[in-house]
C-alpha positions, -999 to 999 in steps of 0.1 A, spaced: -104 -676 332 -80 -699 313 -91 -713 279 -78 -747 267 -76 -741 229 -65 -777 224 -96 -791 240 -125 -805 217 -140 -776 199 -173 -781 216 -157 -779 251 -140 -747 240 -173 -733 228 -189 -740 262 -159 -724 280 -165 -692 259 -202 -692 265 -196 -695 303 -177 -661 301 -205 -635 300 -197 -609 273 -227 -588 265 -218 -559 241 -197 -534 260 -185 -559 286 -160 -580 267 -128 -573 287 -127 -606 306 -133 -628 274 -108 -607 254 -82 -612 282 -88 -650 281 -86 -651 243 -55 -629 244 -38 -652 268 -45 -682 247 -31 -664 216 0 -650 232 11 -684 242 17 -692 205 51 -683 192 38 -685 155 14 -656 161 20 -618 162 -7 -605 186 -20 -569 188 -48 -557 210 -69 -527 200 -93 -520 229 -111 -552 235 -104 -565 199 -75 -588 191 -56 -594 159 -32 -624 158 -12 -628 125 11 -654 110 41 -638 93 54 -665 71 59 -643 40 34 -664 19 20 -649 -13 -16 -650 0 -31 -636 32 -66 -646 45 -85 -628 72 -106 -650 95 -128 -629 119 -154 -634 146 -170 -613 173 -167 -619 210 -199 -602 223 -234 -614 226 -269 -599 231 -281 -598 267 -282 -631 285 -317 -646 289 -317 -677 312 -289 -693 291 -256 -690 309 -239 -712 319 -238 -735 289 -250 -771 288 -254 -800 264 -286 -811 249 -302 -843 262 -288 -863 234 -254 -847 237 -254 -834 201 -259 -797 207 -243 -770 228 -269 -747 244 -264 -712 257 -261 -675 249 -238 -671 220 -238 -708 210 -251 -697 177 -241 -661 175 -213 -667 176 -191 -683 202 -191 -717 184 -176 -699 155 -151 -682 177 -142 -716 193 -134 -730 158 -113 -700 150 -94 -699 183 -87 -737 181 -72 -733 145 -53 -701 154 -35 -719 181 -30 -752 162 -19 -741 128 16 -729 131 25 -735 94 -5 -728 72 -1 -727 35 -15 -691 35 -7 -664 59 -37 -660 82 -50 -629 102 -72 -640 129 -95 -612 143 -116 -615 176 -135 -583 181 -160 -566 204 -193 -547 201 -208 -562 169 -243 -566 183 -248 -528 188 -247 -498 166 -220 -498 139 -202 -468 155 -191 -489 185 -178 -519 164 -145 -532 174 -138 -541 138 -146 -506 128 -121 -494 154 -94 -515 139 -103 -502 104 -99 -466 118 -69 -470 141 -49 -499 126 -59 -505 90 -25 -520 83 -37 -551 104 -65 -557 80 -46 -561 47 -56 -593 30 -67 -611 -2 -99 -627 11 -119 -627 43 -141 -652 61 -166 -640 88 -176 -667 112 -213 -657 114 -237 -686 118 -246 -701 85 -254 -738 94 -219 -746 80 -229 -734 45 -211 -705 28 -233 -674 26 -221 -648 1 -223 -610 7 -251 -595 28 -280 -571 26 -274 -535 36 -295 -515 61 -306 -480 66 -328 -467 95 -346 -434 98 -372 -417 120 -401 -400 102 -417 -375 125 -452 -363 116 -462 -329 130 -498 -322 141 -514 -298 166 -519 -304 203 -552 -300 220 -573 -313 249 -588 -347 240 -622 -333 250 -619 -308 222 -601 -330 198 -614 -310 168 -592 -281 179 -561 -301 172 -545 -323 146 -538 -358 158 -502 -367 147 -507 -404 155 -536 -405 130 -513 -388 105 -491 -420 106 -519 -441 91 -510 -435 54 -474 -443 61 -482 -474 81 -507 -486 55 -481 -482 27 -455 -501 47 -479 -529 55 -486 -533 18 -450 -531 7 -441 -558 -18 -406 -570 -8 -385 -579 -39 -362 -609 -44 -331 -596 -61 -305 -617 -78 -269 -606 -76 -240 -626 -90 -261 -657 -90 -274 -654 -54 -309 -643 -45 -313 -617 -18 -347 -606 -2 -351 -570 6 -377 -555 30 -390 -521 42 -408 -521 77 -419 -500 105 -399 -511 136 -411 -485 160 -439 -460 165 -439 -434 193 -463 -404 200 -483 -388 227 -475 -374 261 -507 -380 281 -541 -398 280 -560 -365 276 -538 -347 250 -541 -349 213 -505 -357 202 -487 -330 182 -460 -354 170 -456 -390 160 -425 -407 150 -424 -439 128 -390 -457 127 -384 -473 94 -358 -500 86 -350 -508 50 -329 -539 42 -316 -536 7 -298 -561 -16 -263 -556 -30 -263 -537 -62 -272 -503 -48 -253 -482 -23 -264 -465 9 -272 -432 -9 -295 -449 -33 -312 -469 -5 -319 -436 14 -334 -422 -18 -357 -451 -22 -370 -447 14 -374 -409 10 -394 -414 -22 -415 -441 -6 -424 -417 23 -432 -389 -1 -455 -413 -21 -474 -422 10 -483 -386 15 -487 -376 -22 -524 -367 -16 -520 -351 19 -504 -320 31 -486 -333 62 -457 -316 78 -429 -341 84 -391 -344 87 -368 -374 83 -337 -381 105 -313 -409 95 -301 -429 125 -281 -458 111 -267 -470 79 -245 -499 67 -236 -508 31 -245 -541 14 -218 -564 1 -217 -584 -31 -212 -622 -28 -175 -621 -33 -175 -656 -48 -158 -648 -80 -124 -643 -63 -100 -673 -68 -95 -678 -31 -133 -678 -26 -136 -705 -53 -111 -728 -37 -128 -723 -3 -161 -732 -18 -145 -764 -30 -131 -772 5 -165 -765 21 -185 -785 -3 -161 -815 3 -176 -817 38 -210 -824 22 -223 -788 26 -249 -773 2 -239 -748 -24 -234 -712 -14 -264 -690 -8 -271 -654 0 -268 -639 35 -301 -621 41 -290 -601 71 -262 -575 75 -229 -587 86 -193 -573 88 -185 -588 54 -197 -553 43 -167 -538 61 -143 -560 43 -161 -552 10 -155 -514 17 -119 -523 21 -118 -539 -13 -115 -574 2 -138 -602 -11 -155 -618 19 -181 -645 28 -199 -657 59 -192 -692 72 -198 -706 106 -216 -732 127 -252 -728 140 -286 -720 125 -288 -682 121 -326 -684 128 -317 -694 163 -294 -665 170 -304 -643 200 -331 -669 211 -340 -671 248 -336 -700 272 -325 -733 256 -336 -722 221 -301 -709 212 -282 -741 205 -256 -752 180 -251 -787 166 -216 -800 175 -215 -815 140 -216 -780 125 -185 -771 146 -166 -801 135 -176 -796 98 -164 -759 100 -132 -769 117 -125 -796 92 -132 -774 61 -111 -744 73 -82 -766 84 -82 -785 50 -83 -752 32 -56 -734 52 -32 -764 49 -39 -774 14 
């Protein structure tokens, strides 16, 4: 597949959508993006697995990192792409998350041979799966020298509005231990599924807080996202596992977030002697807004010049957190309504106006 990076950005987005790239299967799209980038004499291109880094090396005093992921969640009746009936939206898997954003980045990477800031363009794999598989994480581990910069922009869908920082996330499995018995003699056992009731009740009553950080308001949340227990229809289960996901606002670290969950679980069983254990299965740090950096402030000015609203908080987790851990201020900015990400059928759709607005703002800022 050959990509025409000089085509209208909406056509480029459709071409990218038409290359299936479910997480773990990004080789073909990475090959196509690599070919487009290597045709540019102004870019120094490095491939790390199925992740690509293309850098200008003009010796300018500032370097900006602009990144986006190539993978999508599984396809659900939405490839190949198509236009909406009115011609104003691109429809298809990844139209929102985030091939429209990748199209904007690829078009600008090829077009801008003499930006006024050196730019590192990053196109990476395996964002939609567990953090340990992330292509961006691979670059951090294997080639951290490629990710040196003063400011980073992640092209996650934001409806063409800057979203600062991101929530962090931790996930754990709380296993409650009972005693197995035949269900005809249930009083001989201890039903572990029933033991989950206090924890599930506490989670259903959890009062999620809104937390202001550096002028932006984040909403945290603690929820059961899975319950598993039982081995047969005539056996009292001796174990039940409740999976909890805690989304926490910037301002606390992963360790403090884990402590909050542990204390919450302990409080749920304060009046009951229930054997249990907790296993942590995933963790990712939160990121502060990053809007106090001078480069961020100039970028806000460029984006607001397109008529965009003022910056707001990013409520989900994104890879801005990885840049935060590297000490690089970072924001989210890209086309598409994030609430339509991962939708089935024709529900994942991105306004072409969003793509044009993001292209215009980034180009104006990178050439100012």
